[in-house]
DSSP file (Angstrom, degrees, kcal/mol; ACC not computed):
  #  RESIDUE AA STRUCTURE BP1 BP2  ACC     N-H-->O    O-->H-N    N-H-->O    O-->H-N    TCO  KAPPA ALPHA  PHI   PSI    X-CA   Y-CA   Z-CA
    1    1 A M    >         0   0    0      0, 0.0     3,-1.8     0, 0.0     4,-0.3   0.000 360.0 360.0 360.0 165.1   -0.1    0.0    0.0
    2    2 A G  T 3>  +     0   0    0      1,-0.3     4,-1.5     2,-0.2     3,-0.3  -0.193 360.0   9.8  54.4-118.3    0.9    3.6   -0.3
    3    3 A S  H 3> S+     0   0    0      1,-0.2     4,-2.1     2,-0.2    -1,-0.3   0.780 128.3  58.5 -67.2 -29.7    4.7    4.3   -0.9
    4    4 A E  H <> S+     0   0    0     -3,-1.8     4,-1.9     2,-0.2    -1,-0.2   0.890 102.9  51.7 -68.9 -36.9    5.3    0.6   -1.5
    5    5 A K  H  > S+     0   0    0     -3,-0.3     4,-2.0    -4,-0.3    -2,-0.2   0.875 111.3  48.8 -64.4 -40.0    2.8    0.5   -4.4
    6    6 A L  H  X S+     0   0    0     -4,-1.5     4,-1.8     1,-0.2    -2,-0.2   0.877 107.4  54.2 -69.1 -36.4    4.6    3.5   -5.9
    7    7 A K  H  X S+     0   0    0     -4,-2.1     4,-1.9     2,-0.2    -1,-0.2   0.917 109.8  48.5 -62.1 -41.4    8.0    1.8   -5.5
    8    8 A I  H  X S+     0   0    0     -4,-1.9     4,-0.8     1,-0.2    -2,-0.2   0.929 112.0  48.0 -66.5 -43.5    6.7   -1.3   -7.4
    9    9 A L  H  < S+     0   0    0     -4,-2.0     3,-0.3     1,-0.2    -1,-0.2   0.810 109.6  51.9 -69.2 -27.4    5.3    0.7  -10.2
   10   10 A R  H  < S+     0   0    0     -4,-1.8    -1,-0.2     1,-0.2    -2,-0.2   0.873 119.7  35.6 -73.1 -36.0    8.5    2.8  -10.6
   11   11 A E  H  < S+     0   0    0     -4,-1.9     2,-0.4    -5,-0.2    -2,-0.2   0.320  87.9 122.8-104.6  12.9   10.7   -0.4  -10.8
   12   12 A F     <  -     0   0    0     -4,-0.8     2,-1.0    -3,-0.3     3,-0.1  -0.619  62.4-128.7 -80.9 131.8    8.2   -2.7  -12.7
   13   13 A N    >   +     0   0    0     -2,-0.4     3,-0.6     1,-0.2     4,-0.5  -0.688  29.0 175.6 -80.6  91.9    9.5   -4.1  -16.0
   14   14 A L  G >> S+     0   0    0     -2,-1.0     4,-2.1     1,-0.2     3,-0.6   0.705  74.3  69.2 -79.2 -16.3    6.9   -3.3  -18.5
   15   15 A I  G 34 S+     0   0    0      1,-0.2    -1,-0.2     2,-0.2     9,-0.1   0.839  94.3  58.8 -54.3 -37.3    8.9   -4.7  -21.4
   16   16 A A  G <4 S+     0   0    0     -3,-0.6    -1,-0.2     1,-0.2    -2,-0.2   0.795 113.0  39.9 -66.6 -34.5    8.3   -8.2  -19.8
   17   17 A I  T <4 S+     0   0    0     -3,-0.6     2,-0.2    -4,-0.5    -2,-0.2   0.878 106.5  62.8 -85.5 -42.8    4.5   -7.7  -20.2
   18   18 A F     <  -     0   0    0     -4,-2.1     6,-0.1     2,-0.1     0, 0.0  -0.626  64.3-146.9 -90.5 145.3    4.1   -5.9  -23.5
   19   19 A Q  S    S+     0   0    0     -2,-0.2     2,-0.5     2,-0.0    -1,-0.1   0.824  88.7  69.3 -73.2 -28.3    5.0   -7.5  -26.8
   20   20 A S     >  -     0   0    0      1,-0.2     4,-1.4     2,-0.0    -2,-0.1  -0.740  65.8-161.7 -93.4 124.4    5.9   -4.1  -28.1
   21   21 A T  H  > S+     0   0    0     -2,-0.5     4,-2.3     2,-0.2     5,-0.3   0.904  94.1  54.7 -72.3 -39.4    9.0   -2.5  -26.6
   22   22 A E  H  > S+     0   0    0      1,-0.2     4,-1.8     2,-0.2    -1,-0.2   0.829 105.6  52.1 -68.8 -25.1    7.8    0.9  -27.8
   23   23 A R  H  > S+     0   0    0      2,-0.2     4,-1.8     1,-0.2    -1,-0.2   0.841 107.2  52.1 -77.8 -27.5    4.5    0.5  -26.1
   24   24 A A  H  X S+     0   0    0     -4,-1.4     4,-1.8     2,-0.2    -2,-0.2   0.841 110.7  48.4 -62.5 -36.4    6.2   -0.3  -22.9
   25   25 A I  H  X S+     0   0    0     -4,-2.3     4,-2.6     2,-0.2     5,-0.2   0.891 108.9  52.2 -78.5 -32.1    8.3    2.7  -23.1
   26   26 A Q  H  X S+     0   0    0     -4,-1.8     4,-2.4    -5,-0.3    -2,-0.2   0.962 113.9  44.1 -64.3 -43.2    5.3    4.9  -23.9
   27   27 A I  H  X S+     0   0    0     -4,-1.8     4,-1.6     2,-0.2    -1,-0.2   0.812 114.1  50.3 -73.2 -32.5    3.5    3.6  -20.8
   28   28 A Q  H  X S+     0   0    0     -4,-1.8     4,-3.2     2,-0.2     5,-0.2   0.936 109.5  50.3 -61.1 -54.8    6.6    3.9  -18.7
   29   29 A E  H  X S+     0   0    0     -4,-2.6     4,-2.5     1,-0.2     5,-0.2   0.921 111.1  50.5 -57.1 -47.6    7.1    7.5  -19.8
   30   30 A L  H  X S+     0   0    0     -4,-2.4     4,-2.0    -5,-0.2    -1,-0.2   0.911 111.8  45.6 -56.8 -43.3    3.5    8.2  -18.9
   31   31 A Y  H  X S+     0   0    0     -4,-1.6     4,-2.8     2,-0.2    -2,-0.2   0.939 110.0  54.5 -67.0 -48.7    3.8    6.8  -15.5
   32   32 A N  H  X S+     0   0    0     -4,-3.2     4,-2.0     1,-0.2    -2,-0.2   0.897 110.6  47.8 -52.0 -44.3    7.2    8.6  -14.9
   33   33 A Q  H  X S+     0   0    0     -4,-2.5     4,-2.0     1,-0.2    -1,-0.2   0.939 111.8  49.0 -69.7 -41.0    5.4   11.9  -15.8
   34   34 A F  H  X S+     0   0    0     -4,-2.0     4,-2.1     1,-0.2    -2,-0.2   0.862 110.4  51.0 -61.2 -37.7    2.5   11.1  -13.4
   35   35 A N  H  X S+     0   0    0     -4,-2.8     4,-2.6     2,-0.2    -1,-0.2   0.878 106.9  54.1 -67.7 -35.7    5.0   10.2  -10.7
   36   36 A E  H  X S+     0   0    0     -4,-2.0     4,-2.5     2,-0.2    -2,-0.2   0.912 109.1  48.9 -68.0 -39.9    6.7   13.6  -11.2
   37   37 A L  H  X S+     0   0    0     -4,-2.0     4,-2.2     2,-0.2    -2,-0.2   0.913 109.6  52.7 -66.7 -41.3    3.2   15.3  -10.7
   38   38 A Y  H  X S+     0   0    0     -4,-2.1     4,-1.2     1,-0.2    -2,-0.2   0.949 112.3  44.6 -56.5 -48.9    2.7   13.2   -7.5
   39   39 A L  H  X S+     0   0    0     -4,-2.6     4,-1.2     1,-0.2     3,-0.4   0.907 109.9  54.0 -61.4 -44.9    6.0   14.4   -6.2
   40   40 A L  H  < S+     0   0    0     -4,-2.5     6,-0.3     1,-0.2    -1,-0.2   0.862 104.2  57.1 -57.5 -37.5    5.4   18.1   -7.3
   41   41 A M  H  < S+     0   0    0     -4,-2.2    67,-1.0     1,-0.2    -1,-0.2   0.877 108.1  46.4 -67.4 -30.9    2.1   18.1   -5.3
   42   42 A Q  H  < S+     0   0    0     -4,-1.2     2,-0.4    -3,-0.4    -1,-0.2   0.785  94.2  90.1 -74.4 -26.8    4.0   17.1   -2.1
   43   43 A N    ><  -     0   0    0     -4,-1.2     3,-1.3    -3,-0.2    64,-0.1  -0.557  64.1-156.9 -81.3 118.1    6.8   19.8   -2.7
   44   44 A K  T 3  S+     0   0    0     -2,-0.4    -1,-0.2     1,-0.2    63,-0.1   0.625  92.7  65.0 -73.9  -9.4    5.7   23.1   -0.9
   45   45 A Q  T 3  S+     0   0    0      2,-0.1    -1,-0.2    -5,-0.0     2,-0.2   0.546  77.1 110.6 -88.8  -6.4    8.1   25.0   -3.4
   46   46 A T    <   -     0   0    0     -3,-1.3     2,-0.3    -6,-0.3    61,-0.1  -0.509  60.6-147.0 -63.3 128.6    5.8   23.9   -6.4
   47   47 A T     >  -     0   0    0     -2,-0.2     4,-2.9     1,-0.1     5,-0.2  -0.708  18.7-122.4 -96.9 151.1    3.9   26.9   -7.9
   48   48 A G  H  > S+     0   0    0     -2,-0.3     4,-2.2     1,-0.2     5,-0.2   0.861 112.8  56.6 -64.1 -31.0    0.4   26.4   -9.3
   49   49 A E  H  > S+     0   0    0      2,-0.2     4,-1.8     1,-0.2    -1,-0.2   0.926 109.6  43.7 -62.7 -42.6    1.7   27.8  -12.7
   50   50 A N  H  > S+     0   0    0      2,-0.2     4,-2.1     1,-0.2     5,-0.2   0.955 113.5  52.3 -66.9 -52.7    4.4   25.1  -12.9
   51   51 A F  H  X S+     0   0    0     -4,-2.9     4,-1.7     1,-0.2    -2,-0.2   0.838 109.9  50.0 -59.5 -35.9    2.0   22.4  -11.8
   52   52 A H  H  X S+     0   0    0     -4,-2.2     4,-2.1     2,-0.2    -1,-0.2   0.885 109.3  49.0 -66.4 -41.2   -0.5   23.4  -14.4
   53   53 A Y  H  X S+     0   0    0     -4,-1.8     4,-1.5     1,-0.2    -2,-0.2   0.839 112.4  49.4 -63.1 -33.6    2.0   23.4  -17.1
   54   54 A K  H  X S+     0   0    0     -4,-2.1     4,-2.2     2,-0.2    -2,-0.2   0.837 110.9  49.1 -68.3 -38.1    3.2   19.9  -16.0
   55   55 A T  H  X S+     0   0    0     -4,-1.7     4,-2.4    -5,-0.2    -2,-0.2   0.852 108.8  51.3 -74.4 -34.0   -0.3   18.5  -15.9
   56   56 A Q  H  X S+     0   0    0     -4,-2.1     4,-2.5     2,-0.2    -1,-0.2   0.923 112.0  49.1 -72.6 -36.8   -1.2   19.8  -19.4
   57   57 A T  H  X S+     0   0    0     -4,-1.5     4,-1.7     1,-0.2    -2,-0.2   0.957 114.2  45.7 -62.3 -45.7    2.1   18.1  -20.8
   58   58 A W  H  X S+     0   0    0     -4,-2.2     4,-2.7     1,-0.2    -1,-0.2   0.889 112.8  49.6 -66.5 -36.4    1.1   14.9  -19.0
   59   59 A L  H  X S+     0   0    0     -4,-2.4     4,-2.4     2,-0.2    -1,-0.2   0.930 109.0  53.5 -69.6 -44.3   -2.6   15.2  -20.3
   60   60 A N  H  < S+     0   0    0     -4,-2.5    -1,-0.2     1,-0.2    -2,-0.2   0.870 111.9  45.6 -52.8 -42.6   -1.2   15.7  -23.9
   61   61 A A  H >< S+     0   0    0     -4,-1.7     3,-1.1     1,-0.2    -2,-0.2   0.886 111.6  51.4 -68.9 -40.6    0.8   12.5  -23.5
   62   62 A F  H 3< S+     0   0    0     -4,-2.7    18,-2.0     1,-0.3    -2,-0.2   0.872 116.3  39.3 -55.0 -40.8   -2.1   10.7  -22.1
   63   63 A L  T 3< S+     0   0    0     -4,-2.4    -1,-0.3    16,-0.2    -2,-0.2   0.091  81.3 145.4-100.2  19.2   -4.4   11.7  -24.9
   64   64 A S    <   -     0   0    0     -3,-1.1    15,-2.6    -5,-0.1     2,-0.1  -0.403  44.8-133.8 -65.4 131.8   -1.6   11.3  -27.7
   65   65 A P        -     0   0    0      0, 0.0    -1,-0.1     0, 0.0    16,-0.0  -0.412  25.3 -86.7 -85.8 161.2   -3.4    9.9  -30.8
   66   66 A S        -     0   0    0     12,-0.1     2,-0.3    -2,-0.1    11,-0.2  -0.283  44.7-152.1 -56.2 149.6   -2.2    7.0  -33.1
   67   67 A K  B     +A   76   0A   0      9,-2.2     9,-2.9     7,-0.1     2,-0.1  -0.929  50.2  13.2-128.2 152.9    0.2    8.1  -35.9
   68   68 A G  S    S-     0   0    0     -2,-0.3     2,-0.4     7,-0.2     7,-0.1  -0.265  99.9 -42.8  87.4-171.7    0.7    6.5  -39.2
   69   69 A H    >   -     0   0    0      1,-0.1     3,-2.8    -2,-0.1     6,-0.4  -0.881  49.2-127.5-107.5 134.1   -1.4    3.9  -41.1
   70   70 A L  T 3  S+     0   0    0     -2,-0.4    -1,-0.1     1,-0.3     5,-0.1   0.771 105.8  40.2 -56.8 -35.8   -2.7    0.9  -39.1
   71   71 A N  T 3  S+     0   0    0      3,-0.0    -1,-0.3    -3,-0.0     2,-0.3   0.109 101.8  88.5-100.5  17.7   -1.3   -1.8  -41.4
   72   72 A R  S X  S-     0   0    0     -3,-2.8     3,-1.4     1,-0.1     0, 0.0  -0.811  84.5-115.6-121.2 166.5    2.1   -0.2  -42.1
   73   73 A S  T 3  S+     0   0    0     -2,-0.3    -1,-0.1     1,-0.3    -3,-0.0   0.754 110.5  64.9 -68.6 -25.2    5.4   -0.4  -40.4
   74   74 A N  T 3  S+     0   0    0     -5,-0.1    -1,-0.3     2,-0.0     2,-0.1   0.503  74.7 120.4 -77.0   0.9    5.2    3.4  -39.5
   75   75 A F    <   -     0   0    0     -3,-1.4     2,-0.5    -6,-0.4    -7,-0.2  -0.387  39.5-175.1 -71.7 132.8    2.2    2.9  -37.3
   76   76 A V  B     -A   67   0A   0     -9,-2.9    -9,-2.2    -2,-0.1     2,-0.1  -0.975  25.1-127.3-128.3 125.7    2.5    4.0  -33.6
   77   77 A R        -     0   0    0     -2,-0.5   -13,-0.0   -11,-0.2     2,-0.0  -0.364  22.8-130.6 -60.4 136.7   -0.4    3.3  -31.4
   78   78 A G        -     0   0    0      1,-0.1   -12,-0.1    -2,-0.1     3,-0.1  -0.206  15.4-121.1 -80.4 179.4   -1.7    6.2  -29.4
   79   79 A M        -     0   0    0    -15,-2.6     2,-0.2     1,-0.3   -16,-0.2   0.883  64.2 -21.8 -88.5 -89.6   -2.4    6.1  -25.7
   80   80 A Y        -     0   0    0    -18,-2.0    -1,-0.3   -19,-0.2     2,-0.2  -0.735  56.0-121.8-124.1 169.8   -5.9    6.9  -24.4
   81   81 A Q    >   -     0   0    0     -2,-0.2     3,-2.5    -3,-0.1     4,-0.3  -0.690  33.4-100.9-109.7 162.4   -9.0    8.7  -25.7
   82   82 A I  G >  S+     0   0    0      1,-0.3     3,-1.6    -2,-0.2    -1,-0.0   0.801 118.4  61.3 -55.4 -30.5  -10.9   11.5  -24.3
   83   83 A Q  G 3  S+     0   0    0      1,-0.2    -1,-0.3     3,-0.0    -3,-0.0   0.595  93.7  68.5 -74.1  -5.2  -13.6    9.3  -22.8
   84   84 A D  G <  S+     0   0    0     -3,-2.5     2,-0.6     2,-0.1    -1,-0.2   0.533  71.9 107.1 -90.9  -5.3  -10.9    7.7  -20.8
   85   85 A V    <   -     0   0    0     -3,-1.6    -3,-0.0    -4,-0.3   -22,-0.0  -0.607  59.3-157.1 -74.3 121.0  -10.4   10.8  -18.7
   86   86 A T     >  -     0   0    0     -2,-0.6     4,-1.8     1,-0.1     3,-0.2  -0.421  31.6-101.2 -93.7 171.3  -11.8   10.2  -15.4
   87   87 A P  H  > S+     0   0    0      0, 0.0     4,-1.6     0, 0.0     5,-0.1   0.812 122.9  57.3 -57.6 -34.2  -13.1   12.8  -12.7
   88   88 A Y  H  > S+     0   0    0      2,-0.2     4,-2.4     1,-0.2     5,-0.1   0.905 108.0  44.2 -62.3 -46.9   -9.8   12.2  -10.8
   89   89 A I  H  > S+     0   0    0      1,-0.2     4,-1.8     2,-0.2    -1,-0.2   0.792 110.6  57.3 -78.8 -20.3   -7.7   13.2  -13.9
   90   90 A H  H  X S+     0   0    0     -4,-1.8     4,-1.8     2,-0.2    -1,-0.2   0.848 109.6  44.1 -59.8 -40.0  -10.1   16.2  -14.4
   91   91 A V  H  X>S+     0   0    0     -4,-1.6     4,-2.1     2,-0.2     5,-1.6   0.885 112.3  53.2 -76.1 -40.4   -9.4   17.5  -11.0
   92   92 A L  H  <5S+     0   0    0     -4,-2.4     4,-0.4     1,-0.2     5,-0.3   0.938 117.4  36.1 -59.5 -46.2   -5.7   16.9  -11.4
   93   93 A V  H  <5S+     0   0    0     -4,-1.8    -1,-0.2     1,-0.2    -2,-0.2   0.814 129.3  28.5 -74.6 -38.8   -5.5   18.8  -14.5
   94   94 A N  H  <5S+     0   0    0     -4,-1.8    -3,-0.2    -5,-0.1    -2,-0.2   0.509 129.8  22.9-110.6 -12.8   -7.9   21.6  -13.9
   95   95 A H  T  X5S+     0   0    0     -4,-2.1     4,-2.1    -5,-0.2    -3,-0.2   0.626  98.7  75.3-134.7 -17.2   -8.1   22.2  -10.2
   96   96 A I  H  ><S+     0   0    0     -5,-1.6     4,-2.1    -4,-0.4     5,-0.2   0.891  95.4  57.3 -62.7 -40.3   -4.9   21.0   -8.4
   97   97 A A  H  > S+     0   0    0     -5,-0.3     4,-2.1     2,-0.2    -1,-0.2   0.911 107.3  45.9 -54.7 -49.0   -3.0   23.9   -9.6
   98   98 A E  H  > S+     0   0    0      1,-0.2     4,-2.7     2,-0.2     5,-0.2   0.885 110.6  53.9 -68.3 -34.3   -5.5   26.4   -8.1
   99   99 A F  H  X S+     0   0    0     -4,-2.1     4,-2.3     2,-0.2    -1,-0.2   0.871 105.5  55.0 -70.8 -28.6   -5.5   24.4   -4.8
  100  100 A I  H  < S+     0   0    0     -4,-2.1     4,-0.4     2,-0.2    -2,-0.2   0.938 111.1  43.8 -60.1 -48.9   -1.7   24.7   -4.7
  101  101 A E  H >< S+     0   0    0     -4,-2.1     3,-0.5     2,-0.2    -2,-0.2   0.890 117.2  46.1 -63.7 -39.5   -1.9   28.5   -5.0
  102  102 A I  H 3< S+     0   0    0     -4,-2.7     3,-0.2     1,-0.2    -2,-0.2   0.927 125.3  29.0 -70.3 -43.6   -4.6   28.8   -2.5
  103  103 A H  T >X S+     0   0    0     -4,-2.3     4,-1.9    -5,-0.2     3,-1.4   0.040  78.4 133.5-111.9  28.9   -3.2   26.5    0.0
  104  104 A H  T <4  +     0   0    0     -3,-0.5     3,-0.3    -4,-0.4    -1,-0.2   0.848  69.5  53.3 -42.4 -56.0    0.5   27.0   -0.7
  105  105 A K  T 34 S+     0   0    0      1,-0.2    -1,-0.3    -3,-0.2    -2,-0.1   0.761 114.3  42.0 -59.6 -27.4    1.6   27.5    2.8
  106  106 A F  T <4 S-     0   0    0     -3,-1.4    -1,-0.2    -6,-0.1    -2,-0.2   0.782  99.8-144.9 -88.2 -31.0    0.0   24.3    4.0
  107  107 A G     <        0   0    0     -4,-1.9   -65,-0.1    -3,-0.3    -1,-0.1  -0.091 360.0 360.0  77.9 170.7    1.0   22.0    1.0
  108  108 A L              0   0    0    -67,-1.0    -1,-0.2    -4,-0.1   -66,-0.1   0.390 360.0 360.0-103.2 360.0   -1.1   19.3   -0.4
C-alpha cells in the first residue's frame, strides 16, 4: 500500500508484459510523468503555474493519438482517448494547480 505501491510501479518491468517495446516505453514514460506530478504536489516549493504546465504536458501524453497507417510499419499506437479521462484526472489537470496556489503555505 501507499509508498510501497509507488515503488513497485517505478521499478516494474513493462517490457516483460508488452510484446511491443515501444508500447512499454510509452506507458513507462506516462507513468514517470505522473510520478513527477505526484512528487510536485507534495513539494511546498511547487507553484500552481508550474504544476498546471506539467499537468497539461502529461494530459497531452495521456491523450496522444495514433500516428501513421494501421497496417504499415510506421504505425504508432496512441495512448488513451478523451472518454478515458476520469473525474480524478479532470481534478488533477484543472483544479489542483488552483489548490496549490490557495493552500501554498500548507501544501497538499
